[in-house]
C-alpha positions, -999 to 999 in steps of 0.1 A, spaced: -274 -119 198 -259 -143 173 -266 -143 136 -269 -181 137 -306 -192 137 -321 -226 145 -350 -234 122 -382 -240 141 -393 -265 115 -363 -289 113 -339 -277 140 -311 -270 115 -286 -242 123 -281 -216 96 -266 -181 94 -288 -152 84 -276 -152 48 -287 -188 43 -319 -187 64 -343 -172 38 -332 -195 10 -335 -225 34 -371 -216 44 -383 -213 8 -365 -243 -7 -371 -267 22 -403 -256 38 -419 -234 11 -423 -205 35 -415 -169 28 -388 -154 49 -410 -124 60 -438 -147 71 -414 -166 93 -400 -133 107 -435 -121 115 -442 -152 136 -408 -150 155 -402 -112 154 -383 -111 188 -355 -133 174 -349 -109 145 -352 -75 162 -314 -72 165 -312 -73 127 -334 -43 123 -368 -59 119 -398 -40 134 -435 -33 130 -445 -4 108 -459 24 130 -486 31 104 -499 -2 91 -484 -26 117 -467 -48 90 -432 -60 97 -404 -41 79 -367 -36 79 -357 0 73 -340 29 88 -373 47 94 -403 36 115 -424 30 84 -424 2 58 -417 9 21 -453 11 12 -462 37 38 -431 57 31 -438 58 -6 -475 67 -1 -467 96 23 -439 111 2 -459 113 -31 -432 96 -52 -435 101 -89 -441 71 -111 -407 75 -128 -391 70 -94 -410 37 -87 -404 2 -98 -431 -25 -98 -417 -57 -83 -423 -87 -106 -426 -110 -76 -452 -92 -54 -465 -66 -79 -459 -38 -53 -445 -5 -65 -413 3 -46 -392 34 -46 -360 29 -66 -338 39 -36 -351 10 -15 -358 -15 -42 -325 -34 -37 -333 -37 0 -369 -49 -8 -355 -77 -31 -330 -88 -4 -354 -87 25 -386 -100 11 -375 -122 -18 -339 -131 -10 -328 -120 -45 -296 -101 -54 -303 -68 -70 -280 -73 -100 -296 -107 -107 -330 -90 -108 -317 -61 -130 -302 -86 -154 -335 -103 -160 -355 -71 -161 -331 -46 -177 -357 -26 -196 -373 -15 -163 -340 0 -152 -327 17 -183 -342 50 -171 -319 48 -141 -288 44 -162 -285 6 -162 -273 -9 -195 -249 -35 -210 -212 -32 -210 -200 -25 -246 -172 -50 -242 -184 -80 -223 -221 -74 -221 -224 -75 -183 -249 -51 -168 -235 -18 -154 -245 18 -148 -235 41 -176 -211 66 -160 -191 72 -191 -188 109 -199 -170 104 -232 -188 91 -264 -213 71 -243 -193 39 -240 -205 22 -208 -181 -3 -192 -184 -26 -162 -147 -26 -151 -114 -9 -156 -103 -37 -178 -132 -32 -202 -126 6 -201 -89 1 -212 -101 -20 -242 -125 8 -252 -98 34 -250 -77 15 -274 -104 19 -300 -104 57 -297 -89 69 -330 -92 102 -348 -123 122 -339 -133 95 -313 -102 103 -292 -110 126 -261 -82 150 -272 -90 150 -310 -77 182 -326 -53 190 -297 -17 200 -308 7 179 -287 43 189 -282 71 164 -287 76 161 -249 39 153 -243 40 127 -271 71 112 -255 54 111 -221 23 95 -236 45 69 -252 63 62 -219 29 58 -201 18 33 -228 50 13 -231 62 14 -195 96 29 -203 109 54 -177 124 88 -182 127 113 -210 158 104 -230 181 125 -253 171 160 -264 136 155 -250 149 157 -215 143 193 -203 175 191 -181 195 191 -214 184 226 -223 210 253 -215 184 276 -199 171 249 -177 206 238 -167 215 273 -158 184 276 -136 191 243 -119 227 255 -112 214 288 -96 189 269 -75 215 245 -62 238 274 -52 209 291 -34 201 259 -16 237 252 -7 240 220 -27 263 233 -54 294 214 -63 330 224 -59 341 257 -42 306 271 -45 294 245 -21 292 260 14 306 227 28 336 228 5 368 220 25 347 216 57 335 186 78 305 180 98 307 188 135 309 158 159 274 165 171 261 165 135 279 132 127 264 116 158 230 128 149 233 115 114 246 80 123 225 75 154 194 73 132 208 47 109 193 12 113 212 -21 110 217 -36 76 214 -73 70 251 -80 76 252 -61 108 221 -79 119 239 -112 115 268 -100 136 244 -87 163 226 -121 164 258 -139 170 268 -116 198 234 -120 214 236 -158 212 270 -157 229 257 -134 256 282 -106 246 269 -71 254 277 -44 229 269 -9 216 258 -4 180 272 28 164 300 38 188 315 72 183 351 84 190 360 121 189 396 135 187 406 170 179 372 179 166 370 149 143 343 123 150 342 88 136 315 61 138 322 24 144 299 -5 139 301 -23 173 318 -17 206 319 -45 232 307 -32 266 333 -29 294 360 -38 269 382 -15 246 372 -37 217 356 -25 185 342 -46 156 340 -32 121 319 -51 95 334 -45 60 315 -52 28 336 -69 2 326 -45 -25 327 -12 -6 359 -19 14 379 -38 -13 382 -74 -1 414 -87 -19 396 -120 -26 371 -101 -47 377 -85 -81 348 -61 -83 352 -31 -60 337 4 -54 353 30 -78 364 51 -48 376 21 -28 410 37 -22 394 66 -4 374 41 17 406 22 26 424 54 37 394 63 59 395 28 74 433 32 82 426 66 98 398 52 120 421 24 132 449 48 140 425 71 158 410 43 179 444 29 187 457 62 200 428 62 225 434 26 236 409 7 215 416 -23 194 397 -26 161 388 -60 146 377 -61 110 356 -89 96 348 -94 59 313 -98 46 321 -131 28 335 -146 60 304 -137 80 281 -151 53 301 -183 50 302 -189 88 284 -165 111 301 -180 142 333 -167 127 325 -135 146 327 -151 180 358 -172 171 377 -140 164 368 -119 194 365 -146 221 402 -148 228 403 -110 232 376 -109 258 397 -125 285 431 -108 280 443 -72 286 456 -50 259 463 -13 253 
């Protein structure tokens, strides 16, 4: 059933959260009295008749709060006397009692009757004064939020500090400073990696794991197998530039392979795009990484990249493929530049 109710008094449609307030303010009728007269319409919300006294109730058990409290012999220090109906209610169900029978939020009631709830840990926040439960385990400073707790911690000086009397190392002091200021990393001599014994241990670990530099590296002077190269590159997703090229090819209806591999004499190379049914390869070159002559800022090892590009072109040419290279800046300036370059080559034969 829906949680939208039609008031029997005025015919107005209201949801369940507004209905109790509407009954009291407009018709001066208590919510539970209305529910008692129209119980069938509220059963899907958990309202029922108490199996012991017959009064309507809304609880997880079959008994109302009064009968539950009477049968379980609740101590007086576990009960709260409601200011609105003068009934003594168990503290665990008092919030539900306020909401169901008086349509009052629990925190609003606690704020107005704080002294009755101090024995349950309720108090005022030491920063803003809002009500809260005292869960502070240090120096009894109750706070209502993480923001107020942060302000309290700034006042912890000397013997008020949680770690008063502790001897902190320089490294720990630096870490605390970093956490407070937001700066990253341990700099200078405070960095453990600068210690000779730590550096020696790191070097041994790298050698054991096969990630050492130079001749000690197990991969020194070797290359990955063609199978390994295909496995590495086949999991690489398109970058933004390659996605722009793929979109232009899709618009023009040109079928292609992304990440095309050529193997010769045990050497495997990966190419960006290969046009289907045509010996035509497209390489997308970044201006920075591949050294566009129109740009001044290049990768520090750009000469090695250029040598690899030449080797890949020669390798593809020997096997009958033509390689077209397109610069990043040309693609970004005019994405249709891709189709303008390859379109003449789609309808002619070449070796």
